[in-house]
C-alpha positions in Angstrom: -3.8 -36.1 32.8 -2.4 -39.6 33.0 -1.1 -41.8 30.2 0.3 -45.1 29.5 2.6 -46.2 26.7 1.6 -48.5 23.8 3.5 -51.0 22.1 5.4 -49.5 19.1 3.5 -50.0 15.8 5.7 -51.6 13.1 5.7 -49.1 10.1 7.3 -49.1 6.8 11.0 -48.6 6.7 10.6 -45.1 5.3 8.6 -44.1 8.4 10.4 -44.0 11.8 8.6 -45.9 14.5 6.9 -43.8 17.2 5.5 -44.7 20.6 1.9 -43.6 20.9 0.6 -42.0 24.0 -2.5 -43.8 25.2 -4.9 -41.5 27.2 -7.4 -43.8 29.4 -10.9 -42.9 30.0 -10.0 -41.3 33.3 -7.7 -38.8 31.6 -10.1 -37.3 29.2 -13.7 -36.1 29.1 -15.1 -38.0 26.1 -17.8 -40.6 26.9 -19.4 -43.0 24.6 -22.7 -41.6 25.0 -21.6 -38.4 23.3 -20.9 -40.2 20.1 -23.5 -40.2 17.4 -25.7 -43.2 17.4 -25.1 -44.1 13.8 -21.3 -43.7 14.2 -21.5 -46.1 17.1 -23.4 -48.7 14.9 -20.6 -48.5 12.3 -17.9 -49.0 15.0 -19.5 -51.9 16.7 -20.3 -53.6 13.3 -16.6 -53.2 12.4 -15.6 -54.6 15.7 -17.9 -57.5 15.5 -16.7 -58.3 12.0 -13.0 -58.6 13.3 -11.8 -55.1 12.1 -10.5 -52.2 14.1 -12.4 -48.9 13.9 -11.6 -45.5 15.3 -13.4 -42.1 15.4 -10.9 -39.7 14.0 -10.2 -36.1 13.1 -12.5 -33.3 13.9 -14.8 -35.5 15.9 -12.3 -36.4 18.5 -10.9 -32.8 18.6 -14.5 -31.3 19.1 -15.5 -33.8 21.8 -12.2 -33.3 23.7 -13.0 -29.4 23.7 -16.5 -30.1 24.9 -18.2 -29.1 21.6 -20.7 -31.0 19.5 -18.9 -32.4 16.2 -20.4 -31.5 12.9 -19.3 -34.9 11.5 -18.2 -38.2 13.0 -15.7 -39.7 10.6 -14.4 -43.2 11.1 -11.0 -44.9 10.0 -10.5 -48.6 9.9 -8.2 -51.3 8.8 -10.9 -52.8 6.6 -10.5 -52.1 2.8 -13.2 -50.3 0.7 -14.4 -53.5 -0.8 -14.7 -55.2 2.6 -16.6 -52.1 3.9 -19.1 -52.3 1.0 -19.8 -56.0 1.7 -20.2 -55.1 5.5 -22.5 -52.1 4.9 -25.0 -52.8 2.1 -26.5 -49.3 2.6 -23.4 -47.6 1.4 -21.5 -46.5 -1.7 -17.8 -45.7 -2.7 -16.8 -42.2 -3.6 -13.5 -40.5 -4.4 -10.8 -40.8 -7.0 -7.9 -39.6 -5.1 -8.8 -41.6 -2.0 -11.6 -44.1 -1.9 -14.0 -43.5 0.9 -17.2 -45.4 1.8 -20.4 -43.5 2.7 -22.7 -45.4 5.0 -26.3 -44.0 4.6 -28.9 -43.8 7.6 -32.3 -42.4 7.9 -32.7 -38.6 8.2 -30.1 -38.0 5.5 -27.4 -39.0 7.8 -24.1 -40.1 6.3 -21.1 -41.6 8.1 -17.9 -41.5 6.1 -15.5 -44.5 6.6 -12.0 -44.4 5.4 -9.3 -47.1 5.3 -6.1 -46.2 7.2 -3.7 -44.6 4.8 0.2 -44.2 4.8 2.1 -41.0 4.6 3.3 -42.0 1.2 4.5 -38.4 0.4 7.5 -39.0 2.6 8.5 -42.2 0.6 8.7 -40.3 -2.7 12.1 -39.2 -4.0 12.8 -36.4 -6.3 11.9 -32.7 -6.5 9.2 -31.3 -4.4 5.7 -31.1 -6.1 2.1 -30.9 -5.4 0.9 -34.0 -3.7 0.2 -36.8 -6.3 -2.9 -38.9 -6.3 -2.4 -42.1 -4.4 -4.5 -44.5 -2.4 -1.9 -46.3 -0.4 -3.2 -48.0 2.6 -1.2 -48.0 5.9 -1.1 -48.4 9.6 -2.5 -46.3 12.4 0.8 -44.6 13.0 1.2 -43.8 9.3 -2.4 -42.4 9.1 -1.5 -40.1 12.0 1.5 -38.7 10.4 -0.1 -38.0 6.9 -2.7 -35.8 8.6 -2.6 -32.0 8.2 -2.7 -30.8 11.9 -1.8 -32.3 15.2 -5.1 -31.6 16.7 -6.8 -33.4 14.0 -4.6 -36.6 14.2 -6.1 -38.2 17.2 -8.0 -41.5 17.3 -10.6 -42.5 19.8 -11.4 -46.3 20.2 -14.6 -47.7 21.8 -13.1 -51.0 23.1 -11.2 -49.4 26.1 -12.6 -45.8 25.5 -9.0 -44.5 25.1 -7.5 -41.7 22.9 -4.4 -42.7 20.8 -1.9 -39.9 20.1 1.2 -40.2 18.1 2.1 -36.5 17.7 1.3 -34.6 20.9 -2.1 -33.6 19.5 -3.6 -33.6 22.9 -0.9 -31.4 24.2 -1.6 -28.8 21.5 -5.4 -29.0 22.3 -4.6 -28.3 25.9 -2.2 -25.4 25.0 -4.6 -23.9 22.4 -1.9 -24.4 19.5 -2.5 -24.9 15.7 0.6 -26.8 14.4 1.2 -28.7 11.2 2.2 -32.5 11.3 5.9 -32.7 10.3 7.9 -30.0 8.5 5.6 -27.2 7.6 7.5 -26.1 4.6 7.5 -29.5 3.1 3.7 -30.1 3.9 2.7 -26.7 2.5 4.7 -27.3 -0.8 3.2 -30.8 -1.1 -0.3 -29.6 -0.7 -0.8 -25.7 -0.5 -4.5 -26.0 0.4 -3.1 -26.9 4.0 -2.4 -23.2 4.4 -6.1 -22.5 4.2 -6.8 -25.2 6.6 -4.4 -23.8 9.1 -6.2 -20.5 9.0 -9.7 -22.2 9.1 -9.0 -24.2 12.2 -7.4 -21.1 14.0 -10.5 -19.1 13.3 -12.9 -21.8 14.4 -11.1 -22.7 17.7 -9.6 -19.3 18.5 -6.2 -21.1 19.0 -2.8 -19.5 18.2 -0.8 -20.7 15.1 2.5 -22.1 16.2 5.4 -19.7 15.0 7.2 -22.1 12.7 3.9 -23.0 11.0 2.9 -19.3 10.6 6.2 -18.3 9.1 6.1 -21.2 6.6 2.5 -20.3 5.7 3.5 -16.8 4.7 6.5 -18.1 2.7 4.4 -20.4 0.5 1.2 -18.3 -0.1 2.2 -18.2 -3.9 2.0 -22.0 -4.1 -1.9 -21.8 -3.9 -1.8 -20.9 -7.6 -0.8 -24.3 -8.3 -4.0 -25.9 -6.9 -7.1 -26.5 -9.0 -9.3 -23.4 -8.9 -12.4 -25.5 -8.1 -10.8 -27.0 -5.1 -9.7 -23.5 -3.7 -13.4 -22.3 -4.4 -14.9 -25.2 -2.4 -12.5 -24.5 0.6 -13.6 -20.8 0.5 -17.3 -21.9 0.6 -16.6 -24.1 3.6 -15.2 -21.1 5.4 -18.1 -18.9 4.4 -20.6 -21.5 5.7 -18.7 -22.3 8.9 -20.2 -19.8 11.4 -16.6 -18.4 11.9 -16.2 -16.5 8.6 -15.4 -13.1 10.4 -12.4 -14.4 12.4 -11.4 -16.5 9.3 -11.4 -13.1 7.2 -9.4 -11.4 10.0 -6.8 -14.0 10.0 -6.7 -14.1 6.2 -6.1 -10.3 6.2 -3.5 -10.5 8.9 -1.5 -13.2 7.3 -1.7 -11.7 3.7 -3.8 -14.9 2.6 -6.7 -12.5 1.7 -4.9 -10.9 -1.1 -3.3 -14.2 -2.3 -6.8 -15.6 -2.7 -8.4 -12.4 -3.8 -6.0 -10.1 -5.7 -8.9 -8.0 -6.8 -9.0 -6.6 -3.2 -5.2 -5.7 -3.0 -5.7 -2.2 -4.4 -8.9 -1.6 -2.5 -7.4 -2.5 1.0 -4.3 -0.5 0.4 -6.0 2.7 -0.8 -7.7 5.5 1.3 -10.8 3.5 1.7 -9.0 0.4 2.8 -10.1 0.6 6.4 -13.8 1.2 5.3 -13.7 -1.8 3.0 -12.2 -4.0 5.6 -14.9 -3.0 8.2 -17.7 -3.7 5.7 -16.4 -7.2 4.9 -16.1 -8.0 8.6 -19.6 -6.6 9.5 -21.1 -8.6 6.6 -19.3 -11.8 7.6 -20.5 -11.3 11.2 -24.0 -11.3 9.8 -23.5 -14.6 8.0 -22.1 -16.0 11.1 -25.2 -15.2 13.1 -27.3 -16.9 10.4 -25.1 -20.1 10.5 -24.8 -20.4 14.2 -28.1 -20.8 15.5 -29.7 -23.0 18.3 -30.7 -26.6 17.5 -34.4 -25.6 18.2 -34.4 -22.9 15.5 -35.2 -23.6 11.9 -32.2 -24.5 9.8 -30.8 -21.8 7.6 -29.4 -22.3 4.0 -27.8 -19.5 2.1 -27.4 -20.0 -1.7 -23.8 -20.2 -2.7 -24.3 -17.4 -5.3 -25.4 -15.2 -2.3 -22.3 -16.0 -0.3 -19.9 -15.5 -3.3 -21.7 -12.2 -4.1 -21.3 -11.0 -0.5 -17.6 -11.8 -0.8 -17.4 -9.4 -3.8 -19.8 -6.8 -2.5 -17.5 -4.1 -1.1 -15.2 -4.4 -4.1 -18.1 -4.2 -6.4 -19.7 -1.2 -4.5 -16.4 0.8 -5.0 -15.6 -0.3 -8.6 -19.2 0.5 -9.9 -20.4 3.1 -7.3 -23.1 0.9 -6.1 -25.8 1.3 -4.9 -25.9 5.1 -5.5 -25.7 4.6 -9.4 -29.2 4.8 -10.7 -29.5 4.0 -14.5 -32.3 2.9 -16.6 -32.8 1.4 -20.1 -29.7 0.9 -22.3 -27.4 2.3 -19.5 -28.7 -0.3 -17.0 -27.9 -3.2 -19.6 -24.5 -1.6 -20.2 -23.7 -1.6 -16.6 -25.1 -5.2 -16.2 -22.7 -6.3 -19.0 -19.7 -4.5 -17.4 -20.4 -6.1 -14.1 -20.8 -9.6 -15.6 -17.6 -9.3 -17.5 -15.6 -8.0 -14.4 -17.1 -10.8 -12.2 -16.1 -13.3 -14.8 -12.6 -11.9 -15.2 -11.7 -11.3 -11.6 -13.6 -14.1 -10.0 -15.4 -16.5 -12.3 -12.4 -17.6 -14.2 -9.9 -17.7 -11.3 -12.3 -19.8 -9.2 -13.9 -21.8 -12.0 -17.3 -20.6 -11.1 -20.2 -22.1 -13.1 -22.0 -19.9 -15.5 -25.3 -20.1 -13.6 -23.7 -18.9 -10.6 -22.0 -16.0 -12.3 -25.3 -14.9 -13.7 -26.8 -15.1 -10.3 -24.0 -13.0 -8.8 -24.4 -10.4 -11.6 -28.2 -10.2 -10.9 -27.6 -9.7 -7.2 -25.1 -6.8 -7.7 -26.8 -5.0 -10.5 -30.1 -4.9 -8.7 -28.6 -3.5 -5.5 -29.2 0.0 -6.9 -32.8 -1.0 -7.7 -33.5 -2.0 -4.1 -31.7 0.9 -2.7 -33.6 3.6 -4.5 -36.9 1.7 -4.2 -36.7 1.4 -0.4 -35.6 5.0 -0.1 -39.1 5.9 -1.3 -40.8 3.5 1.0 -41.8 -0.2 0.6 -40.7 -2.3 -2.4 -43.1 -1.6 -5.3 -45.4 -4.3 -6.5 -43.7 -4.7 -9.9 -40.4 -5.4 -8.0 -42.0 -8.0 -5.8 -43.2 -10.0 -8.9 -39.8 -10.4 -10.3 -38.3 -13.9 -10.1 -35.1 -12.5 -8.5 -36.9 -10.5 -5.9 -36.3 -12.9 -2.8 -32.5 -13.3 -3.4 -31.9 -9.9 -4.2 -34.0 -8.6 -1.2 -32.0 -10.8 1.1 -28.7 -9.6 -0.6 -29.6 -6.0 -0.1 -30.2 -6.8 3.6 -26.6 -8.1 3.7 -25.5 -4.9 2.1 -27.1 -2.9 4.9 -25.3 -5.2 7.4 -22.0 -4.1 5.8 -23.0 -0.6 6.4 -23.7 -1.2 10.2 -27.4 -1.6 9.8 -29.0 -4.7 11.4 -31.3 -5.7 8.6 -30.8 -9.6 8.1 -33.6 -11.7 9.5 -32.9 -15.4 9.9 -36.5 -16.4 8.8 -35.8 -15.1 5.4 -33.0 -17.7 5.1 -34.9 -20.5 6.8 -35.8 -23.8 5.2 -38.2 -26.5 6.1 -36.7 -29.0 8.6 -38.7 -31.7 7.2 -36.9 -30.9 3.8 -33.5 -31.1 5.5 -34.4 -34.3 7.4 -36.0 -36.1 4.3 -34.9 -39.6 4.0 -32.7 -40.4 1.1 -33.1 -43.6 -0.5 -30.1 -44.8 -2.3 -30.9 -47.4 -5.0 -27.6 -49.1 -5.8 -26.4 -52.4 -6.9 -24.1 -53.9 -4.3 -21.2 -55.2 -6.3 -19.6 -58.6 -5.7 -16.6 -58.4 -3.5 -13.6 -60.7 -4.2 -11.4 -62.7 -1.9 -8.8 -59.9 -1.7 -11.5 -57.5 -0.5 -11.5 -55.6 -3.9 -14.7 -54.8 -5.8 -15.4 -56.6 -9.0 -16.2 -54.5 -12.0 -19.9 -54.0 -12.7 -21.4 -55.8 -15.6 -23.2 -53.9 -18.4 -24.6 -50.3 -18.6 -21.3 -49.0 -17.5 -22.1 -49.5 -13.8 -25.4 -47.5 -14.0 -28.0 -48.9 -11.7 -31.0 -50.8 -13.3 -34.5 -49.3 -13.4 -36.3 -52.6 -13.2 -36.9 -55.3 -10.7 -38.0 -58.8 -10.5 -40.7 -58.1 -7.9 -44.3 -58.1 -9.0 -44.5 -54.3 -8.4 -41.2 -53.5 -10.0 -39.4 -50.1 -9.5 -41.0 -47.1 -11.1 -43.5 -49.3 -12.7 -41.0 -51.4 -14.6 -40.3 -55.1 -14.2 -37.5 -57.5 -15.3 -38.8 -59.3 -18.3 -39.3 -63.0 -17.9 -37.4 -65.6 -20.0 
């Protein structure tokens, strides 16, 4: 692999200047035709408008490894207000960091972010969880504020080169997961980075660098400082990744599993620990088979309540003697209430799970026995098939059978209509005026809510703007 030096990028005084490694097209396998068509449209429009645009993060990583990226994220030196002016089919999201989502047909979204600085290194005082900020920066600063070296690469379309400030390409070649900067400092500032290290090691099969792994284990307790909903969303990403089994294996090996799910600590250390561990891994393997399917197959969507219920299944089976327990009448409702209370206490409250999801998880768990005993006598009875919860509970029981080593899950039971997934999303939004400084002016009236009328003869939803 050949490389050529780039001129040093002037950074803020708090950030030491680093010489980037520029990898020419002849030194890597990424080709422009591999990029998503809509991502290329965004990059070329930025270039034509006089801005610099780069494919960043996981998109560069996956293309370098010969994989198809799930997302094509872009970073640029254009500010959010300038992006909104340049892409009228877009909207601004985020409070902590403002991103611009550009919408295309087929429910395609390209996220564009402004290059940001590693402002955490410029803050004096005691270590603390990363504060909210929206500080814009240079390409070099943006590279150093990223979590992992393999996700801190930039690909530019002008010369088709990869820009590497922190030996990310070298780590890709060696199969190493390494945190950018001092891992202790980075984990203290944002403990969720611990989960991301495990996630990317599971997805890539790479080895976690020794210093990063040691720091990870030292700071597992810091995850308690993070908002519960943020931890929950990160867990759902892993359950939906298609690599949930290797993720769970790494979590258990690193003690992250019991840090996230203390309810499993006693289960895994007891006599049935190996059995419960195997049940979890077999069930996650079934989830991975569902999520990783060929492009020709129908897309699969597993409800979040089913995913979270599956996460609790071996624990619930041991705690409530499921699915062997067979109760009716008042005893059934008593057991249901007990399951609901324990799900809320040990999982709902710690992860800020919404009430509807907790109710759904309780329904899945309490009816596990119903399906177990019904199928022991043959096919599901007619009265059971008429229940509103039948489909979800039937699929959930199949997942239970998978945890017991029985191949029962059928992908077609989780398939959704491709047309439904590819439905065109029309975003009706008022494009705000952009000031000279690139910032967005405040919306007038109605608190920024989009109007439901139009000056056209047909109007929108049958409503027209009244004439003066």
